[in-house]
Z-matrix of the N, CA and C atoms (Angstrom, degrees):
N
C 1 1.465
C 2 1.537 1 111.84
N 3 1.341 2 117.20 1 -38.70
C 4 1.413 3 123.04 2 179.29
C 5 1.495 4 110.68 3 -60.43
N 6 1.349 5 118.10 4 -37.73
C 7 1.490 6 121.16 5 -177.04
C 8 1.546 7 107.10 6 -67.18
N 9 1.298 8 118.34 7 -40.65
C 10 1.495 9 121.94 8 179.37
C 11 1.514 10 111.01 9 -59.42
N 12 1.428 11 115.55 10 -46.62
C 13 1.376 12 119.65 11 177.84
C 14 1.436 13 113.40 12 -62.24
N 15 1.342 14 119.93 13 -44.71
C 16 1.410 15 120.29 14 -179.14
C 17 1.535 16 112.46 15 -69.53
N 18 1.331 17 117.44 16 -31.19
C 19 1.453 18 117.02 17 174.81
C 20 1.498 19 112.34 18 -63.44
N 21 1.348 20 115.58 19 -41.54
C 22 1.402 21 121.98 20 -178.52
C 23 1.557 22 109.72 21 -61.51
N 24 1.323 23 116.63 22 -46.98
C 25 1.422 24 122.99 23 -179.94
C 26 1.565 25 109.71 24 -61.12
N 27 1.306 26 116.96 25 -44.55
C 28 1.442 27 122.36 26 177.42
C 29 1.491 28 116.33 27 -60.99
N 30 1.379 29 115.10 28 -45.05
C 31 1.514 30 121.07 29 174.33
C 32 1.463 31 112.88 30 -63.89
N 33 1.398 32 116.83 31 -39.88
C 34 1.502 33 121.68 32 179.37
C 35 1.526 34 109.39 33 -66.99
N 36 1.316 35 116.77 34 -40.55
C 37 1.478 36 118.95 35 178.62
C 38 1.520 37 111.46 36 -66.09
N 39 1.360 38 117.54 37 -40.02
C 40 1.517 39 119.85 38 -179.01
C 41 1.478 40 106.75 39 -68.38
N 42 1.322 41 122.13 40 -39.68
C 43 1.475 42 124.29 41 -175.58
C 44 1.522 43 108.40 42 -67.93
N 45 1.306 44 116.52 43 -42.44
C 46 1.487 45 118.80 44 -179.66
C 47 1.511 46 111.18 45 -69.59
N 48 1.323 47 119.50 46 -38.71
C 49 1.461 48 125.02 47 174.83
C 50 1.494 49 112.00 48 -56.87
N 51 1.359 50 115.28 49 -49.46
C 52 1.490 51 120.16 50 -179.67
C 53 1.501 52 110.42 51 -62.80
N 54 1.365 53 117.81 52 -41.96
C 55 1.530 54 120.61 53 -179.01
C 56 1.558 55 107.16 54 -61.92
N 57 1.305 56 117.95 55 -47.29
C 58 1.466 57 121.34 56 -177.07
C 59 1.518 58 111.61 57 -64.01
N 60 1.340 59 118.11 58 -36.08
C 61 1.434 60 121.98 59 175.85
C 62 1.512 61 112.92 60 -66.14
N 63 1.368 62 114.04 61 -43.04
C 64 1.391 63 118.77 62 174.52
C 65 1.565 64 114.81 63 -55.97
N 66 1.321 65 111.49 64 -44.93
C 67 1.487 66 118.28 65 -179.29
C 68 1.550 67 111.16 66 -66.14
N 69 1.332 68 115.07 67 -38.97
C 70 1.455 69 120.34 68 174.19
C 71 1.550 70 114.22 69 -59.39
N 72 1.346 71 116.32 70 -36.08
C 73 1.455 72 118.12 71 179.24
C 74 1.502 73 115.63 72 -82.22
N 75 1.377 74 115.85 73 -16.38
C 76 1.442 75 120.89 74 -177.08
C 77 1.570 76 108.52 75 -123.59
N 78 1.355 77 111.98 76 83.39
C 79 1.451 78 116.36 77 -174.49
C 80 1.535 79 117.35 78 -64.92
N 81 1.341 80 113.72 79 -27.59
C 82 1.524 81 114.53 80 179.35
C 83 1.574 82 107.50 81 -71.58
N 84 1.308 83 118.84 82 -39.31
C 85 1.438 84 122.40 83 173.70
C 86 1.513 85 108.67 84 -61.03
N 87 1.275 86 120.98 85 -43.10
C 88 1.410 87 123.67 86 -177.92
C 89 1.511 88 109.80 87 -63.73
N 90 1.313 89 119.38 88 -41.42
C 91 1.466 90 120.68 89 177.54
C 92 1.529 91 111.51 90 -64.70
N 93 1.289 92 117.37 91 -39.25
C 94 1.472 93 121.81 92 -176.46
C 95 1.563 94 107.09 93 -66.95
N 96 1.239 95 118.88 94 -45.64
C 97 1.483 96 123.57 95 -179.08
C 98 1.551 97 109.98 96 -65.03
N 99 1.385 98 115.93 97 -41.13
C 100 1.447 99 120.49 98 177.90
C 101 1.535 100 109.81 99 -60.62
N 102 1.361 101 118.02 100 -43.09
C 103 1.400 102 120.34 101 179.36
C 104 1.520 103 111.80 102 -64.52
N 105 1.363 104 117.98 103 -39.77
C 106 1.407 105 122.30 104 177.67
C 107 1.532 106 112.67 105 -62.82
N 108 1.278 107 119.40 106 -37.57
C 109 1.499 108 126.43 107 176.35
C 110 1.559 109 108.72 108 -67.66
N 111 1.325 110 114.84 109 -47.21
C 112 1.497 111 118.21 110 -179.26
C 113 1.512 112 110.42 111 -61.61
N 114 1.346 113 115.09 112 -42.43
C 115 1.504 114 116.53 113 178.36
C 116 1.530 115 113.42 114 -63.95
N 117 1.307 116 113.39 115 -36.02
C 118 1.502 117 117.90 116 -175.11
C 119 1.532 118 108.36 117 -75.15
N 120 1.328 119 120.65 118 -28.86
C 121 1.380 120 124.46 119 -178.10
C 122 1.520 121 117.82 120 -95.69
N 123 1.331 122 116.36 121 -10.56
C 124 1.412 123 125.38 122 -173.33
C 125 1.541 124 109.14 123 -57.80
N 126 1.347 125 118.23 124 119.38
C 127 1.460 126 122.45 125 177.24
C 128 1.545 127 114.53 126 75.46
N 129 1.323 128 118.65 127 7.63
C 130 1.468 129 121.77 128 -177.35
C 131 1.528 130 109.04 129 -116.57
N 132 1.265 131 117.23 130 150.74
C 133 1.444 132 123.82 131 169.78
C 134 1.524 133 111.81 132 -75.12
N 135 1.321 134 122.06 133 106.12
C 136 1.435 135 123.07 134 -173.25
C 137 1.511 136 114.76 135 -50.47
N 138 1.295 137 118.67 136 -33.20
C 139 1.450 138 121.79 137 -178.42
C 140 1.572 139 111.69 138 -72.81
N 141 1.334 140 117.82 139 -12.45
C 142 1.418 141 120.10 140 -178.69
C 143 1.493 142 113.35 141 -106.10
N 144 1.318 143 119.10 142 9.97
C 145 1.488 144 124.60 143 -177.91
C 146 1.506 145 109.39 144 -87.14
N 147 1.340 146 116.82 145 76.34
C 148 1.422 147 118.39 146 -178.66
C 149 1.541 148 112.07 147 -68.91
N 150 1.317 149 119.16 148 -31.55
C 151 1.458 150 119.96 149 -176.66
C 152 1.604 151 110.75 150 -99.80
N 153 1.289 152 116.76 151 29.56
C 154 1.444 153 122.04 152 -175.67
C 155 1.516 154 108.24 153 -60.83
N 156 1.325 155 121.42 154 -38.16
C 157 1.404 156 121.40 155 -177.56
C 158 1.508 157 112.61 156 -63.32
N 159 1.306 158 120.69 157 -24.66
C 160 1.455 159 125.33 158 178.72
C 161 1.431 160 111.94 159 -79.70
N 162 1.384 161 116.15 160 -20.54
C 163 1.499 162 120.24 161 -178.26
C 164 1.559 163 112.59 162 -101.64
N 165 1.312 164 115.77 163 11.06
C 166 1.452 165 120.16 164 177.78
C 167 1.521 166 112.80 165 -129.23
N 168 1.350 167 116.39 166 62.85
C 169 1.465 168 119.53 167 -176.40
C 170 1.537 169 113.22 168 -66.24
N 171 1.332 170 115.97 169 -31.69
C 172 1.509 171 117.68 170 -179.29
C 173 1.455 172 109.40 171 -72.26
N 174 1.307 173 119.20 172 -35.03
C 175 1.462 174 120.79 173 -178.27
C 176 1.473 175 106.75 174 -69.21
N 177 1.367 176 118.04 175 -40.23
C 178 1.517 177 122.12 176 179.02
C 179 1.539 178 108.39 177 -58.73
N 180 1.351 179 115.78 178 -44.30
C 181 1.464 180 118.96 179 177.31
C 182 1.511 181 113.04 180 -59.95
N 183 1.289 182 119.31 181 -40.88
C 184 1.470 183 126.19 182 -179.56
C 185 1.559 184 107.87 183 -62.85
N 186 1.323 185 115.54 184 -47.01
C 187 1.476 186 116.52 185 -177.88
C 188 1.502 187 111.14 186 -68.81
N 189 1.291 188 119.62 187 -37.53
C 190 1.502 189 121.18 188 179.55
C 191 1.574 190 109.00 189 -68.93
N 192 1.294 191 116.27 190 -38.67
C 193 1.524 192 120.00 191 178.61
C 194 1.507 193 110.62 192 -66.71
N 195 1.303 194 115.28 193 -42.21
C 196 1.497 195 119.21 194 176.90
C 197 1.516 196 112.13 195 -65.99
N 198 1.300 197 119.45 196 -37.43
C 199 1.431 198 124.93 197 174.82
C 200 1.545 199 109.74 198 -63.42
N 201 1.341 200 118.13 199 -39.11
C 202 1.446 201 122.08 200 177.99
C 203 1.537 202 111.71 201 -64.90
N 204 1.301 203 112.29 202 -46.44
C 205 1.458 204 115.87 203 177.74
C 206 1.463 205 117.98 204 -69.58
N 207 1.317 206 116.97 205 -31.28
C 208 1.464 207 119.95 206 -178.30
C 209 1.573 208 109.38 207 -131.65
N 210 1.275 209 116.16 208 71.89
C 211 1.456 210 118.18 209 -177.97
C 212 1.581 211 111.39 210 -65.48
N 213 1.365 212 111.67 211 108.23
C 214 1.513 213 117.66 212 -171.76
C 215 1.457 214 112.83 213 -64.19
N 216 1.374 215 117.83 214 -33.46
C 217 1.439 216 117.87 215 177.24
C 218 1.530 217 112.67 216 -64.84
N 219 1.345 218 117.14 217 -30.02
C 220 1.465 219 120.90 218 -179.81
C 221 1.512 220 108.66 219 -66.58
N 222 1.278 221 121.80 220 -22.49
C 223 1.456 222 119.38 221 175.83
C 224 1.504 223 115.29 222 -57.27
N 225 1.353 224 114.07 223 -29.19
C 226 1.491 225 117.52 224 -177.22
C 227 1.447 226 111.52 225 -95.64
N 228 1.343 227 119.57 226 0.65
C 229 1.449 228 123.99 227 -175.64
C 230 1.562 229 110.22 228 -101.30
N 231 1.309 230 120.08 229 143.24
C 232 1.462 231 118.09 230 175.08
C 233 1.549 232 109.30 231 -72.86
N 234 1.347 233 115.95 232 155.14
C 235 1.452 234 122.84 233 179.27
C 236 1.558 235 113.32 234 -64.79
N 237 1.301 236 111.31 235 -36.21
C 238 1.493 237 118.13 236 179.21
C 239 1.524 238 110.99 237 -136.55
N 240 1.314 239 114.39 238 153.38
C 241 1.463 240 120.61 239 -179.19
C 242 1.603 241 105.22 240 -68.84
N 243 1.319 242 113.92 241 139.98
C 244 1.507 243 116.12 242 -178.12
C 245 1.517 244 115.68 243 -115.23
N 246 1.320 245 113.16 244 -17.09
C 247 1.551 246 118.14 245 179.08
C 248 1.509 247 105.46 246 -80.10
N 249 1.309 248 116.46 247 161.23
C 250 1.511 249 118.53 248 178.18
C 251 1.499 250 111.19 249 -60.62
N 252 1.364 251 115.76 250 -37.91
C 253 1.512 252 120.77 251 177.64
C 254 1.505 253 106.93 252 -143.11
N 255 1.335 254 119.79 253 122.86
C 256 1.443 255 123.62 254 173.23
C 257 1.454 256 109.72 255 -106.13
N 258 1.327 257 115.91 256 130.45
C 259 1.527 258 122.11 257 179.64
C 260 1.426 259 111.14 258 -101.06
N 261 1.295 260 117.98 259 113.03
C 262 1.488 261 126.06 260 -179.59
C 263 1.496 262 107.80 261 -116.75
N 264 1.332 263 118.74 262 102.24
C 265 1.494 264 121.31 263 177.72
C 266 1.503 265 112.24 264 56.41
N 267 1.332 266 116.80 265 35.73
C 268 1.486 267 118.86 266 172.22
C 269 1.509 268 109.54 267 93.64
N 270 1.343 269 122.57 268 -7.85
C 271 1.435 270 126.48 269 174.45
C 272 1.485 271 112.07 270 -89.95
N 273 1.296 272 117.51 271 129.46
C 274 1.459 273 120.29 272 179.36
C 275 1.540 274 110.25 273 -90.57
N 276 1.316 275 118.47 274 112.85
C 277 1.418 276 123.87 275 -179.14
C 278 1.560 277 110.29 276 -103.48
N 279 1.358 278 117.62 277 118.76
C 280 1.533 279 118.24 278 -175.96
C 281 1.481 280 109.26 279 -72.22
N 282 1.322 281 113.96 280 164.79
C 283 1.475 282 122.35 281 176.92
C 284 1.531 283 109.77 282 -59.01
N 285 1.362 284 112.65 283 139.95
C 286 1.503 285 119.12 284 172.15
C 287 1.535 286 114.31 285 94.23
N 288 1.368 287 119.12 286 -9.16
C 289 1.446 288 121.66 287 -179.46
C 290 1.536 289 109.35 288 -67.66
N 291 1.318 290 115.10 289 138.76
C 292 1.434 291 121.30 290 -177.50
C 293 1.524 292 109.14 291 -70.50
N 294 1.339 293 120.37 292 141.63
C 295 1.404 294 129.52 293 173.42
C 296 1.586 295 108.05 294 -62.23
N 297 1.306 296 120.62 295 120.43
C 298 1.443 297 122.53 296 -173.64
C 299 1.568 298 107.83 297 -59.01
N 300 1.293 299 119.77 298 -33.79
C 301 1.503 300 118.74 299 -178.43
C 302 1.495 301 113.90 300 -60.12
N 303 1.384 302 113.31 301 -22.85
C 304 1.502 303 116.28 302 175.79
C 305 1.488 304 113.40 303 -70.80
N 306 1.319 305 122.08 304 -20.32
C 307 1.448 306 125.77 305 -178.13
C 308 1.540 307 108.78 306 -61.55
N 309 1.283 308 118.00 307 -29.90
C 310 1.422 309 117.73 308 -174.77
C 311 1.536 310 116.25 309 -83.46
N 312 1.335 311 115.00 310 -10.00
C 313 1.479 312 120.20 311 177.31
C 314 1.504 313 112.47 312 -125.05
N 315 1.372 314 118.46 313 10.86
C 316 1.424 315 120.19 314 179.35
C 317 1.495 316 110.17 315 -99.58
N 318 1.330 317 115.99 316 115.39
C 319 1.491 318 122.32 317 -173.46
C 320 1.535 319 110.68 318 -66.05
N 321 1.380 320 121.87 319 -24.76
C 322 1.428 321 119.96 320 176.38
C 323 1.499 322 113.83 321 -72.14
N 324 1.310 323 114.34 322 -20.48
C 325 1.458 324 118.47 323 -176.35
C 326 1.524 325 111.71 324 -98.20
N 327 1.315 326 116.15 325 -41.79
C 328 1.459 327 124.50 326 179.62
C 329 1.531 328 107.57 327 -126.66
N 330 1.325 329 121.03 328 99.44
C 331 1.418 330 122.19 329 -171.16
C 332 1.584 331 111.61 330 -62.68
N 333 1.311 332 121.59 331 -24.19
C 334 1.444 333 119.73 332 -179.00
C 335 1.480 334 114.52 333 -105.51
N 336 1.368 335 115.61 334 24.69
C 337 1.467 336 120.23 335 -172.60
C 338 1.531 337 113.46 336 -67.82
N 339 1.369 338 118.51 337 -15.48
C 340 1.472 339 117.61 338 179.27
C 341 1.555 340 112.08 339 -106.48
N 342 1.311 341 117.81 340 11.76
C 343 1.474 342 121.73 341 175.77
C 344 1.515 343 108.12 342 -83.20
N 345 1.354 344 113.01 343 118.61
C 346 1.504 345 121.00 344 -179.78
C 347 1.529 346 108.85 345 -89.18
């Protein structure tokens, strides 16, 4: 159970770090999301904003786009299968097949994969 908890913390940390790095590189996006948060919290007690996630659609898009560009779970996966046959949910994957998570960040497969 401890391993599952630690994996969750590690993946959450990686995802948050990537999202913050993306925002640091794209200052116009950073300003827009800052304005959205300011507008959502203006005049409200931040601790009482239970529906805040519904009022921050731009932030949600940023987090999803960052997760697409930097799939944190893929950091722990090999780029190619290495065993003669890998069984994933009943599907037999032969040795040398590319990890599908790599498709989203591989420029040769998706030419706009690094556009934020």
